[in-house]
Every structure is written in structure tokens, then in C-alpha cells.
N, C-alpha and C positions, 0 to 999 in steps of 0.2 A: 555596540555598532549596530545590533539588531533589535532595538530598544524601541523603534518606531513603528507605526503600523505600514506607513509607505515603504520602509526599508526590507521589511518581511516579506511583503507581497512581490518587491522588485527581487528578492532573492529567492523566493518561489518561481517566478517565473524563469529567472535565469538558470536554476535548476532543472527546468523542465524543458527550454529551450537549445541549452547548451548542447546537450548531447546530440540533436538534430544540425545545429551549427558546427559540431565537430565534425561531423560525419561529412556534412558538405565540403568543409575545409580538407578533410583527407582525401576525398574524390578529386578535388580542383590539385592539390598536391601531387596526387599521384598521376593526373594527368600531364602536368608540368614535368615531373619527374621521367615520364615515358618521352618528350619531346628533349630533356637533356641528356638521357640516355640515347636517343639518335646522334646527339651530336657527338657523343663519346665513341658510339660504333663507328661514325663517320669519320672523325679523327684516326682510330686506330686503323680502320682501312686505308685511308692515305698514306699513313706510316709504313703498313705491311706493303703496299704496293711501292712506295720509296725505295724501302729493303731491298724488294724482290729486283728491281732495276739496278740496284748497287750489286748486289750477289751476281746477278747475271752479267754484268759489266765488268767484274774483278776475274768473272769464272772466264770470260773471253779474252781477258789480257794475259791470264795464266796461259792459255790454250796456244794464244798466238805466239807467247815469248818461249815456249815449250817447243812449236813447231819449227821456230828460228833455231835453236839449238840443236835439235834433231837433224836439220837440214844441212846442205851442203854452202853453208854460209862463209864466205871468205872476203878479205878487205874489198876483193873485185866487185860484188856483187851486193853487199852488206848496204850500200847506201840506197841501192833499188829495193831492197826487201824491207827497209826501214821506212821508206816511202810508202810503201804498200800496206805496210802496219798502219803506219800514221791515217792513212786515207781510210781505211777501214774503221779504224775506232773514231772517226769525225774529228781528229786532229786534239785529242784531248792528252796526248803524249807533251810534255815539257822538253823532252830532248831522249832519245836514243843514241848508244855509245855501245862501240865493238872495241874492245881490249884485246890485248895479248894476255900470255900465261902470268905476266907479272903485273898486270892491271893498268899498264900503260895504256892510253886511248889509241886507237888506229882509225876507227871510222866515227864521225860524231854527225847526227843528224839533229841539226839545232830547231827550237820552237818554230812553228809555223808564223809567218810574217803578219797573220790575221790576229795573232793571239796578244792580248795584254803581257807585257812582258813581267808585271807585278804580280800576276797570277803564279808564275812558276819560281818567285824570288822568296828565297827561306834562309833564315841565319843558322838553320841546321844542316842545311845541303852540303858536304864535304866536297871539295874540289875535285874534279873530273880528272885532272891529270894526276899520276901518281908517279911517284919517283921509284917506284918498284921494290922498294923496302918493305911494303904492306899491300896485300892483298885484298881486295874488296870482299866483304862478309856476304856469303850466298843468303839468299832469303828475301824476305820483304821488312822493310822498314814503313813506318808512317811517321813523317816529319811535319812540323809546323810553318806553314807558309803564310805569305803577308794577306793571303786571301781566302786562305782555307787549308786543311791538311793535303798533303802531298805525299804520295805512295812510290816508294823506290823500292825497284826488284832486280835482283842480282841473281842471273841464271847460268851457271858454268857450260863451257863447251868441251864436250868430250871426245876423246880419240883413242881407243883401245885402252881406256882406263885411265887415261890422264886428262890432266886439264890442259886444255890449249888456248884457252881464252875465255872472256866474259861477255855477257850480255846487260848491260846495264839499263834500265827504262827508269824516267820519272813521270810521273802523271799525276793528274787531280784526282781526288775522291768522288766529288761531285762533277757536274756536267757544264760545260758552257754554251747556253741555250742559244748564241750565234752560231754556234758548229753544229747543232742538231738539225737534221733535215724537217721540213713541211710534214707533219701528220704524224712525227714520232709522238708517242703515247707521254714521254718524260715533258714535253711541253705544256701537256694539260694539268702536271700536278699542281693542285691548290688555285686552279683557275677557277673550277666551278663552286669551291665550297670557301674560297677566299682563305686558304691554308697558308700556312707561311711555313718553309723547311729550312730548319736550321741544322748544323754540324756541332758539335760540343768536343773540345779536348779533355784531356785528361786535368789541364790545369785549369778548367772552367772558362776558357777562351770559347767564342761564339761565332761561327762563320755562317755565310748562305750557302745552303748545297748548291746555288749557280754561281761560281766564281765571279763570272762577269757581270753579276747583278748584286753586288755585297752591300745592299742597302739591308742594316741590322736593326731590327725594331727594338724598341727600348721596354724591358721587360719589367713587371712590377718587383718590387722588393719581396714580396712572398715568394715569387716565382725563383727567384735568386737563393732563398733560404730552402726552398724544396730542391732545388737541383743541388746544392752545397751537400744537404744532407743526403741525397742518392749517390753522390760521389763518395760521398765517406762510409757508406754500408756497399758500395759496390753493387748497387742495385743496376741489373740489367734493364729493368722494364718498371715503367711508374705511368700512371695516367690520372688526373686530377683537372680541376676546374677552379679558377680563380678570377673575379672579377669579370663573369660571363665569357671567358675565354677558356676553351679546353685544349690542355698539353699533355700528348703521349710524348714518353721518353724510351728510345728502344736502343740498344747497342747495335752498331751499324758494322763498323770492322774494326778489329782490334781496340785500342783505346780509345775510338771514337765512337760518339753516340748520336742518335738523329733525334731531334725534337721537332715535333710537328705541332705547331699553335692554331687552333681553328676558333674564328669568333663565331657568336649566334648568328644562324641566319636569320632571314625574316620570319621562316615559320616558328622558328624557336623564339625569337623576340615577342611576335605576337603570341605564343604559347605562354610567356612570363608576363607578358600584359593582361591576358584573359585571366591568369591565375589571381593577378593583383587586383583586378577586378571584382572576380568572385569572391576575393577575401574581404575587399572592402565591402562589396555589397551584404555580404553574411554578416558583417561587423555594423554596416550602417542599419541594417532592418532590425538587428538585435538592439542598436541604440536607439533607432525609433520607436521599437514596442516597448523599451524601457521606458522611455520619455511618457509614451503616451498612457503605459500603466501607471507611473507615478503621477501624472496629472488626473487620471482618474480617480487613483486613491485617493490624491490628496482634495478632489471636489467630493466625492462620495463616502469617504470615511475618514480621513484625516481632521479635514476642517469641522465635520459635526461633530466629532469627540473634542475637537478642540473647543468648539461652542459650548459644548455640554462640560467640560473641565472649568471652562471660564465662568458659566453660569453657576457651578457650584461653589468656585471661589468666591462670586460675588455674593452669593448665599451666605457664605461663612461670614463675609463681611456686613451681613445685615439686610441685603437687597432680597428683595423676592426671586426664588427660582424661575428663570425664564429662559430657556437654552434656545429657542426660535427655530425649532429644527421643521422642513418641510417634507412634504410626501414624497420627494425624490430619492428619499436617502432610506438604504435599507430597512427591512423591518427591523431588523435585529437591534438596530439603532434606535430606531422609536421606542422598541418595548424596554430599552434599556432606558431611555428619556422619562418614559413613564414611571418606570420602577424607581426612578431617582425622585421624580416629581410627589409620589406618594410618601416616600423615605424623607424629604427633605420637610413635607407638609407635618409627618410625624415628629420630625426632631424639632420643627419650629414650636408644636405644640406643647411637646415635652419639656423645651428649653423655658416658653414662657410659663408652664407651670413650675417648673423649678425655682426659676428667678423670683415667682409669685409668693412661693413656698418660702423661699430664703429672705424676701424680705418682710414676710410676715413673720418669720421668726426674728429676724434681726430687731422690728419693732418690740418684739414681746420682751426680748433680752432688754432693750434700751428702756422697756416701761420697768422690768423687774428691777434694774438698777437705778431708777428713778423713784420707785416705791421705797427700796430699800433706804435710800439717800432719804428720803421725807422721813421714813419711820425712826431713823437715827436721831435726824434732826429734831423729831419730837422726843425723843429718848432724852436727848440732851438738854432740851429745854426743860423737863422734867426735873432732873437732874440738878439742874440750875437753880430751880424755882425750890426744890427742897434743900438743897445748899444754903439758900437765903434764910430759912427759916430755923436752919441749926446753930445754936448759940457756941458749941464747942469749935475752936478755932481749927483743931485737929483733926476732927471729923467733917468739918466744913470743906478744907483742903483736899481729905481724901475724896469727897464728892466731886469738888473742881477737876482734879485729877482724873476720874472716871468720865466727867462731863468732854474734857480736851479729848481723851482719846476716843469716844463715840463720836464725836465733831470731827477727827480726824479721818475715823472711817467714813463718815457721810459724806466729808469731801471727796474721799479717794472714790467713792460709787460715781461721783459726776465725770471723772476722768478716766474710769475703766474701759469705756468705750469710745475709741477714736474713731475719726471718719477716712482711715486710710486701709480698712478693710482688716485690721487687726485689732483683736479684743487684748489689749494692752495700755500702760499707764505712762503717759509723757511726765517725765520725771521733773524736768525743767518746770513747766507752767503749775504741776500740781505743788510742788516746794515752795513756790511763789506764793500761793494763795493760801498753803496750810499754814506757813509762818505768820502771814498775815492776820490769820484768823487765832492763832496763839498769841500774837503781841496783842492783837484787842481784847481778848479775854482778859490780858492783865493790864488794861488800862494803859497800854505802851502804843507808840508808835515806831516803825521801823529804823526811823533814822532821827529820833531824839537821844534821850540818855544812853540808850543801848540800840546799838547800831545792829543791823543784819546784812551781811555780806553773803551774797550767792554767786558761786562761779560754777555753773550747772551745763554740762555737755547734753546734746540730745541724745538721750538714750531711751529705749522702749525695754520694758521689764513685763513678765507676764503678771496676771493676777495673784498667783500664788506665791509670787514676791513681793508683790505692791503692798500687800496689809504687813507683813513685818517691816519692811522699809519704812512705811509711814508712821508707824506706833514706835519705833527706833528714834526717826526725826522728831515726834512729839516727845517723847520722854527726854530725849536730851535737852531739847528747846526749852521746854516747860522746867526741868530742874535749874537749867540756867537763869531763866528770868527770876526763877523763885531765890536762889541761892546764891548764885555766882557774884554778884553784885550788890552786897548788903549798903547801908546807909547811904544810899544814892549815888553811889560809886557810877562812873561810867566806862563803857566798853564795848564791846563788838563780838557778836555771835557769827561763826564763820559756818557756811557748809559749802562744800565741793564736792562735785562727782565728776570722774574723769575716767578715760579710758586708758589702760596701762600700757604703754609702749613695749613691743617686742615681748608680750609674754610666752610662757612653757607652751609647747605643742598641745598639751593636755589641758591649757585652760586658755583656748582660744576665744577672745573678747572678753578678757578680765577687765573688770572696773574697779576704782577705788573710791569708796565714799568716806569723807572725813569730814567730822563736824566737832564744834566745842567753843569754848569761851576763852576769853584773857581774863577770866574773873578772879579769884581768891583761891580757886583750886579745891580740888575734893578733901584734902586733909584738915584745910582751915574752915570748910564746911561742915565738917563733923564736931569740930572744937565749938562752932558757934551755933550749930543747931541739936537737935535732938538727934542722936547715935543713929536712929533708922529713916532719917529723913532721906539721905544721899545713898545710903549703901543697901537700902532695903529693896523693896519691890523693884523701884525704877531699875536700879542695875541688874536685878535677876531677869526683869522683862527684856532689857537690852541683849543680855547673855543669850536667853531664851530664843527672841527672835533671830538672833546673828545666827546660831544652831539652824534655824529654819531654813534660813538660804545659802547655806554651807559657806558661811563667811568665815575669813580669819580675822579676829579681832583684837585690837592693841587697844588698852587705855595709858594715855598720858597725862601727868600730871605736871610737865613742864610749862611754866607760864599759863596756867590754867588748867583745864580740863579738856581732854582731847580723845575723841575715840576714832578709829582707824578700822575700817571693814573693807576687804577685797572679796570681791565674788563674781563669778559667773553668771551674766543674768540667763535667764532660761529663755527659749524662743517664744516670742508672743502668739497665741493661739489666734488662728482666722476666723473672721466672722463669718456667720452662715453664707450672706450674699458672698463673700470671697471663697467659700469652698464650694457655692453653685457654680461659680464663674470658672475656677478651676476645674471643676467636673466637665462643663461646655467644652472646654479648651483641650480638655484630653480626649473628647469624642471628635472634635474637629481635626486632632493630628492623628487619630486613628484613621479618620478617612481620608486625608491626604496620603 
């Protein structure tokens, strides 16, 4: 990830500038949080104001009903007293009822005509009329109306310790804006800060605090989930912000809770925008800084280093070292370029000297092989000349056998130095020429009375194995030409060399050399010739040469005389030029 110069420079810049950018971002976030905190405190203040008004209104209701119960209220003046209480409460009562001791209604003050009838409608509101079998429950009940919570008060009338009747009052928990007088502070709830005041029942039903304005806003699912969790754990207070709206939940009266939702003001939205702009500006400046650093690093560091690496690669392919670095590049890179220039010049001179020395050594080795071949040919000629002056047939044959062996070695030295960078014997071409020489030495042609069959795969063997193989072939072919086909018999001499398929793991590259003839066979030759001809020095040499190359030798006399050798060719020895080239390649790979 940080392998390149530009990446490391950018990482360094980020490491140095990121703390400053983080501090600036934290300051912007702190400023934004202060404005968000203002929204929370403002919403809390709205909730407390509404709760204070609700508490004061409920206290006034309790006080008014207690005064009625303690006064001299009777069926004659109840209607007048109820009308006075309704007027004082700004007509928030749905009904005021005076009953007798058994709970039967005596005087009923209906809702005001200016009030929407649905405001005081509730499926939980028990009938006002009683049959006398049940008396009203004294106390306060919270009922679920169609427009919001309804509060039912039941106050007993006492006379000398006995209950003589009841006052039953039903009113809304919230207020009707149409009944509030001008200048009432409750009319200003939520006006200045666009807050919405809602009442929540225990069954999660939501109503407006003002039943004559029943519009209920759509709350996000996240808000519903939060409220459900609050009701599950019976939370009396909660404050949270979701999607830019701040919510405060507060217990209002009994099982009813007040929820105040306040949206962002212009200043708060502006603070959020300023925060986003600051964060974007910080990120943008950091990005521009990184881009500028990347371009500068590319121009002044990366491209010069790439040109330097490209020049080194071209030099390795044989071109002169020329990085073309100008003066605007940093001094360190120019020093590096000059150091590379000196190093490449020295390496080039060293490689040239090494290749020159290797070629010279290669020429010396070729010259040695050539002179050895010439000397062996001279020896073979001398042996042939000496043999022609010997009258004894057996001695002359022995001289000719030695001559053939010397000629085989001379021919071998012509093939020991190949053109593929290895000092090795190309068996296929060598055996073809060697057999032709042996046939010519016996005044025969390879395709006349005795035919030559060759099946040779392309195999390279080392010089240490080449000499034994050449002498084995010479012995076998010479013996076959001399003894396998007497009395002008026709036949064939076969030589095959092939790789053994699926050799054992310890004998990887195993080859099989099979050579022989379809002549009279080894036993018949013993009977017709001297006992020492076929089993004498020739067989001894073949066995000895087979041991030299670690070959498994089998001799078979079925249908002639056949020799089977299996051995593993040794790896050819590289020439001096090849060794020098390998050294140069190793130097190149170490540089890369």
C-alpha cells in the first residue's frame, strides 16, 4: 500500500495535517452542538410552560368544585353556580351535574353552544343518569375522548357527616383556543418557535393539546418506536432529536403525557449549514493539498525515479544508460543518477571483459579439441601405415582395432563442443558419422550387404560419458563387421537410443542404448574363429566402459548378438561463454 514514493509522501502529509483538520472539525461540531442544545433547552422550556399551565388549570378546577361542595348549593341555585364556574373556566367544562345521595341527576348544565359536540364525546363516559343502585366513585378519572383526554371529577356534598349528593364535572385536559381570551399566555404556546404540543394516552393514542385544533402531525417511525419504549418502561421524562426535530416527553396528568416537538429554527438550520460548510471546506482543503502534493511528488520525485528505473532496464537490455534527468530534480536524485551512471559504466566494462575472456577461453577449448582430434587422426594414420607392413594377420587385425578406437576418439572430439552453450556430445549426429567411418574402414557401405539401422533420439551426454559410449559403439560395430556375417552373409547392424518412459524417481532421465546384429551370434563366432576374438579384450572393454557410465548391461544371443545398456546421462557442462552469461544474468537479477 505504501510502496510508492507518492503514497508515502501523501501519508506523511495526512499524518501532519489530519490532527489540525480534526481539531477544526471538533470546534465546528462543538459550535453546532451548542445550537442543538439551544433547541433542546427551548423545547424543555416549552414543555415546562405547558405543564405549569395544565397544573394551574387543574388546581383551579379542584378549588372551584371544592368551593361549590362546601357552599350552600341546592337545586334552586345549582344552575346559577354552575354557569358561574363555566364562565370562570372559559367554558372548558363539557358538563356539570348535581345529583342526589343516590347519584340520580337533579340539575344538569349542558355544554356551551359554542363548543364542538365531538370534543366532549367519549365511549368511556358513563351515562349521567343512574338508577340508584350504584353511586358515583368519588375522585378523578381520566377518560379517552374523540378529541383528547377528558377529566371527570366526582365531589361529594356533606351534611353532618352524611353524603347528601354529588357534584359531577367533566372537562377537557387541554384548552380550546376559541374559548381563551385575547392576551392569554396559552395562546402563545408554540407560536414563536413553531412547537407542537401533543397529549399521549397510555394506549399510545395521540391528541392535540388544543381539542378544537385537532390536527395531528405525522411522526416518524423512529419517534413511535422511542415513545413505545418509553411507555414500556414507564418513563416520566425523555428528550431526543430525530431528523432535525427535538422531542420532549413529560408526564402531564395521571396516565396522560405531554409531547412537545420543536423543529429547527432558522439559526439552528444555519448552524447546521455552517457546520457542513466547515467540514466540507476542511475536507476540500485536505483533498486539494493531497492532490497538489501528489502532482508535485509525481513531477519532482516519481517521474525522475521512473525514468531512472527505465534507463536501468534499457541498459540491462543492452542500451546505453541515459536517464535524461534535468536540473529541476532534487539534488539527491541527481546524485543517485550519477552513482548509477558510474556503476553502469563499470559493470558494462566488467561484462565486456568477462565476455571477451569467455570467448577467448571458448576459442582455446575449441582449439584444444581440434588439435587433439588432429593428433588422434595422425596416430590412427600411423597405426594404419604400420599395420599395412605387418605380415601376421592377427597382429594386423589388432593394429586395425586400435586404429578404429583412435579414429572413434578423434571423431568424438569434433562433436564434444556444441553451439548451444554446452560442452556435450550430440549422440545422433556423432553415431551416424562414427558408423560411416567404421564401415568405410572395412571397405563397406552402410546400405550394401550389411545394412546400418539407426534409431537415435536427440540426447546430450557429458564428455565423461561420451568417451565410453563411443568406444562401446566402436567395439560392437567392429566386432559385428568382422565376425557376425561370415561367407558374405547379409544382415543388419542396429543401434537405438531412446528415453525410457516412466523411469523410477531415483533415475530421472534414464535412457536405453540397444545395439547389435542379426548375424551368427556369439557362440557360433567362437566356434568359427579363434577363442579370443569375440570374448577377449572386446567384451572386457564393453563391460569396463559400461561400468564407467554406471550402466546396467545385458547381453543377449537370441537372433544374433545384442547389447542393452541403461544409464542416466550426466548433465552437460556449460561452456565458458554460457557461464559468463549466467554470471551477468545473476548480476542483473540482483540489481532488479
